[in-house]
C-alpha positions in Angstrom: 93.8 -56.1 -82.8 90.6 -56.3 -80.6 89.2 -54.4 -78.1 90.4 -55.5 -74.6 87.8 -57.0 -72.1 87.4 -54.2 -70.3 86.6 -51.6 -72.9 83.8 -54.4 -74.3 82.5 -54.2 -70.9 82.0 -50.3 -70.9 80.4 -50.4 -74.4 78.0 -52.9 -73.4 76.9 -51.0 -70.5 76.8 -47.7 -72.4 74.4 -50.0 -74.8 72.7 -51.3 -72.1 71.9 -47.9 -70.4 70.8 -46.4 -73.8 68.6 -49.0 -74.3 66.9 -48.8 -70.9 66.5 -45.1 -71.4 65.0 -45.3 -74.6 62.3 -47.8 -73.2 61.4 -45.2 -70.2 61.1 -42.6 -72.9 59.1 -44.7 -75.4 57.0 -47.0 -73.6 53.3 -46.4 -74.5 51.4 -45.1 -72.1 48.4 -47.5 -72.7 48.6 -51.2 -73.3 46.5 -51.2 -76.4 47.2 -51.5 -80.3 45.9 -47.9 -80.7 48.9 -46.0 -79.2 48.5 -42.3 -78.7 51.4 -41.2 -76.7 54.8 -42.7 -75.3 55.9 -42.4 -71.4 57.6 -39.2 -71.9 57.3 -36.3 -74.0 59.5 -33.4 -74.5 58.6 -29.7 -74.6 61.1 -27.6 -76.7 60.9 -24.1 -78.1 60.1 -22.1 -75.0 61.8 -19.2 -74.5 61.8 -17.9 -77.8 58.9 -15.3 -77.1 56.8 -14.2 -74.5 53.7 -15.5 -73.0 50.5 -14.0 -71.7 48.8 -16.5 -69.3 45.3 -16.4 -68.1 43.6 -18.0 -65.5 41.3 -21.2 -65.5 38.4 -18.8 -65.9 39.8 -16.6 -68.6 41.3 -13.6 -66.6 44.2 -12.1 -67.9 47.6 -12.5 -66.0 50.9 -10.5 -66.0 52.8 -11.4 -69.1 56.0 -13.3 -68.8 59.0 -12.7 -71.1 60.9 -15.0 -73.1 63.6 -15.3 -70.7 60.8 -16.4 -68.0 59.4 -19.0 -70.3 62.5 -20.5 -71.0 62.2 -22.8 -68.1 59.1 -24.4 -69.2 61.4 -26.7 -71.3 62.0 -30.2 -70.2 60.8 -34.0 -70.1 57.2 -34.4 -68.9 56.3 -37.8 -67.9 52.5 -39.3 -68.1 51.1 -39.7 -64.6 47.8 -41.3 -64.4 47.6 -40.5 -60.5 48.3 -36.6 -60.7 46.8 -34.9 -58.2 46.1 -31.2 -57.4 43.3 -29.8 -55.5 42.6 -26.9 -58.2 42.7 -29.5 -61.1 38.7 -30.1 -60.6 38.5 -26.2 -61.7 39.7 -27.0 -64.8 38.2 -30.6 -65.4 35.6 -31.8 -63.0 36.6 -35.2 -61.1 34.1 -37.0 -62.9 35.3 -36.1 -66.4 39.0 -36.8 -65.6 38.9 -39.5 -68.3 38.8 -37.0 -71.1 42.6 -36.0 -70.0 46.0 -37.1 -69.9 48.7 -35.5 -67.7 52.1 -35.4 -68.1 54.1 -34.0 -65.2 57.1 -31.9 -65.4 60.0 -34.5 -64.5 63.4 -33.2 -65.7 64.8 -29.9 -67.0 61.6 -27.9 -66.5 60.4 -25.8 -63.6 57.0 -23.7 -62.6 57.2 -20.3 -62.7 56.3 -19.6 -59.3 59.0 -21.1 -57.1 57.8 -19.7 -53.8 54.3 -21.6 -53.2 54.0 -24.6 -51.2 52.9 -27.0 -53.4 53.3 -25.8 -57.0 53.1 -28.3 -60.4 53.7 -27.7 -64.0 52.0 -30.2 -66.3 51.0 -30.8 -69.9 47.4 -31.8 -70.4 46.1 -33.5 -73.3 42.3 -33.3 -73.0 39.1 -33.0 -75.0 36.9 -30.6 -73.2 34.0 -30.8 -75.4 34.3 -34.5 -76.5 34.9 -33.9 -80.1 38.2 -31.9 -80.3 41.6 -32.6 -78.5 44.1 -29.9 -77.6 47.3 -29.7 -75.0 47.7 -27.3 -72.8 50.5 -26.2 -70.4 49.1 -25.6 -66.9 50.7 -24.3 -63.5 48.9 -25.8 -60.5 49.3 -23.7 -57.2 48.0 -24.2 -53.7 45.9 -21.2 -52.3 45.7 -19.3 -55.8 42.4 -18.1 -56.9 43.6 -18.3 -60.7 45.0 -21.8 -60.6 45.4 -23.5 -62.5 47.2 -21.0 -64.6 47.1 -21.4 -68.5 50.4 -20.5 -70.2 49.7 -21.9 -74.0 47.9 -24.6 -75.7 47.7 -26.1 -79.2 45.5 -25.8 -82.0 42.4 -28.6 -82.0 42.7 -31.6 -83.6 40.0 -34.3 -84.6 41.9 -36.9 -83.2 44.7 -37.2 -80.2 48.5 -36.3 -81.5 51.7 -34.7 -80.1 52.6 -33.3 -83.6 50.4 -30.0 -83.5 51.3 -26.5 -83.6 51.5 -24.3 -80.2 49.5 -21.0 -79.6 49.5 -18.4 -77.0 46.0 -18.2 -74.8 44.1 -15.2 -74.6 41.1 -14.2 -72.5 38.4 -14.1 -75.4 37.0 -11.3 -77.1 38.7 -9.4 -80.0 42.4 -10.3 -78.9 43.7 -13.0 -81.1 46.1 -15.8 -80.4 49.8 -15.9 -81.6 51.2 -18.6 -83.2 54.5 -20.3 -81.2 56.2 -21.6 -84.0 59.5 -22.7 -82.6 57.5 -24.4 -79.6 57.0 -28.4 -80.2 56.8 -31.7 -78.5 58.9 -34.4 -79.5 59.0 -38.3 -78.0 61.6 -40.8 -78.7 58.9 -42.1 -81.1 60.2 -39.2 -83.6 63.5 -41.2 -83.8 61.9 -44.1 -85.4 60.6 -41.8 -88.0 62.9 -41.8 -90.8 61.9 -38.5 -92.2 64.9 -36.5 -92.4 68.6 -37.3 -94.2 70.1 -37.0 -90.6 68.1 -39.9 -89.3 68.9 -42.1 -92.3 72.7 -40.8 -92.0 72.5 -41.9 -88.3 70.9 -45.1 -88.8 73.7 -46.1 -91.3 76.5 -45.3 -89.1 75.2 -47.6 -86.4 74.5 -50.4 -88.5 78.2 -50.0 -89.9 79.6 -49.8 -86.5 77.7 -52.8 -85.4 78.8 -54.6 -88.5 82.3 -53.5 -87.7 82.4 -54.6 -84.2 81.2 -57.9 -85.2 83.9 -58.3 -87.7 86.4 -57.5 -85.4 85.2 -60.1 -82.7 85.1 -62.7 -85.6 89.0 -61.8 -86.0 89.5 -62.3 -82.3 88.0 -65.6 -82.4 
């Protein structure tokens, strides 16, 4: 016995919504063949360890507990028009081409919830023009320490989101700590067939499509 028309309509609607969400997550940030990042990156693993933030000019700030850092997890969307008046302290306006900003969009929030204009963002930049790095920054109005740097990744010679994360330090003899549980993931990872789970899910989806097509043929 085949599916009723109403059930088929619901299934088709769910499939369309899932496709649209995937497209929103996975569409590249640039219309070039040299694709670097998708429209949305997802920060995970925050909350497993505390952080020792610093100001943009390397001044140590009060530490955050692991419970306080969990709110940084979430979806960050590429924002080519991102602006905050303290951003120039981190990267001068004339060098904005060195940075890509992913603004906190869903599931995440800034630590400071009382200031009038607070933004949490992931910034991918090459400050020296040779090495690339991700930074987790919080921008605040009327704060001499803004932007505040919570964490960063290790440096890489080419742009990538698959890179280990570290705590930040003001320099000197203080060494950064590895944040082994913190990762950036994207919808592109779903297309990497690098785990048995992904192979199994793909086989299940293909099997479900084949079964549905056969059921449709019997109905006809």
